[in-house]
N, C-alpha and C positions, 0 to 999 in steps of 0.2 A: 723200759719206755713208759709204761704206765706210772712208774714211780716218779719219773721226771714230770709228767703231766700233773700228777697229784701235788707235787711240790710247787709247780708254777701256779696252780689254782689256789693253793694255800697262801702263796705270797700275794696273789692278786686280791684275794678276799681280805688278807691282813691289811693291805694298803687301803682298800676301800673302807674297811672298818675304821681305820685311823682317821680317814677323811670325814666319815659320818660322825665319829666321836667328836672331832674338832668342830664340825658344824653345829652339832647339838649343844656342845659346850658354849659356843659363841651365842647361839639363840637364847640359851638359858641365862647367860650373863646379861644380855640385852633386856630380856623380860624382867629379870630381877631388878635391873637398874631402873626400868620404867616404873615397876611396882613400888620402889623405894621413894619415888618422888611424891611428896605430899601435895595435895591439891591447894592451889592458891586461894586463900579465904577472901570472900567479898568484903570490901571495906564498908564499915558502918558509917553512915552519914547522919550526923546530928542535925536535926531540923529545929530551928528556933521558932517556937510557936507564938512567941510574943514579938509582933512586928514593931519596928521602931516608929516613933511619931514622925509623920510627914511634915515637910516644911510648912504646909498650909495649917496644920493643927498647932504647930509650935509658934507660928508667927503671932506677935501681939500688935494689935491695932494702935494707931496714933493719928495725930492731926495731919490732914492731907490725904489720907487713904480714901479712895472712892469705892463704895460697896454696891453690889446688887443684892437686894433682899427679895426673896420670892416666898410668899405665903401661898401654898398650894390651894387652888380653888378660890382664891381671893385676889383677883387682879387689881382691885382698887387699893389694896394694902401693899402691893408689891411695887418695887421701883428701884431707882438708883439714888444713892445718898452719899454725901461727903462728910467725913468726920471733921468738925470745925476746930478752931484753935484751942478750944477748951477740952477737946477730946470727946465731944458728944455730937449727936445728930438727932433729928426729929422724924417720926413716922406717923402716918394717919392712925388715929385711935390710941396708939401706944404713947405718943408724946415724945418727950426728950429721953434719950438713952445715953448712958455713959459708956463709951467704947474704949476709953484710954487704957492701954495695957491689957486688953481683953482679947482672948483668942477667938477665932471665927466660930468654933464649936460652942464656946461659952456664950457668945453673943446670940447664936441661934436659940439657945436655951432661955436666955433672958427675954428675948422677943416672944417666944412661945408662952412663957410664964405670964407676961403682961397680957397677952391676948386671951388667956384663960380666965382673966378677971372680968367676967361678964360679957365677953365678946364672942369667943369661939370655944367649942367644947374640947376639941382635940386638934389644935393647930399644928400643921407641919411646916417648918420654916427652913429655908436654905439661904446661906449667906456666902457670897463670893467676893473676893477682892478683885476689882477691875483694874484699878491703878494704885500702886503703892506710893507712899509719900516719897519725895525725892531725897537724894543724898547730895552732899556738898563737898567740893574739893577746892582747896586753896593752896597757896604757896608756889613752889617752883614747877608749875605747869603752864602751858602756853595760853590756855583758855579756861581759867578757873571759874567756878560758879555753881549753880544749881542744875542738877540733871535728873531725869526720870529714872527711877529704879526699875531694873528688870531682873527676873529670876536668874540665879546663877552668877550674879555679879561678884567679881573679885577685884583686888586692888589694881592689878595690871590692866584689866579691862576699863576700870574707872579712869585710870591715867590716860589711856588711849582715847577715851571719849572726850577728855579735857584737852586734847590736842598734843599729848605727849609731854615729855620733860623739857624744861629749859636747859641751857648749857650749864647752869649753876646747880642743878638739882643733885641731891644725894639719891642715887638709884638703888641703894641697899635697904633703906628702911622708910617707913611712913609713921605718922602719928594719927590715931583715930580717936575721936570723941564720940562715944555712944550715947544714945538717948538715956537720960537719967544718971549718967556717970559723972562723978565729981571732977575727974581729970582725964586728959588724953592718955592713950596707951601706945607705947612704942611697939610696932609690929614689923615683920620683914616684908619687903616689897616683892611679893611673889603671888603666884596663883593660889597658893594655900591660904592666903589671908582674905577671908570673905568680907564682903561689904553688905551692910543691912540698911533698910530704909531709915532715913533720918541721920545716918552717919555723917560726921564732918571729918574729912580726910585732909591732913596737912602734909605736904611734901616739903621736907626741910632742904636747906641749902647745904651743899658740901663745902668742906674746908680744904682749901688748896694746900 
């Protein structure tokens, strides 16, 4: 009788041991699998420390641009001025200044340099473009002519301002003459074609 009980207990412990072994083996495999997974590295972000020139800094002045010039602490020298047909304008004390194809930042420096010549010791000058010179659109649009330039202008917006295409218009391309360019340039009629102050845009006729 005792032999039978001993055998049963042995069988029971054997079954339990097998289950425990299986559980331990499973846990071991899971842990080893987790340990084998390498941590995901953090991505390295390259930071461009040289910022691109802004549109204000890159823009070159020309006839028809209206400027606000502020000489800090000198309200009598500050004011609004328009670049004339020769590309120049006049300021108190400074006199006539050539602004044609000059950037806003360069003009600030030119005014400051003039004021240092016997007028102010350390002038601080700020120049802002109030109104840009207009652009022009001709050809196959409903209301061609001269229009005020606004920031972010592109060809499709310019065409919309001019009343849209005529029924004869070629809607795939435009021709643009830039200030100082010898000839017009063929460009796609899309939002990717930027318009600049002083541009002359020609919408061609399509061929049936």
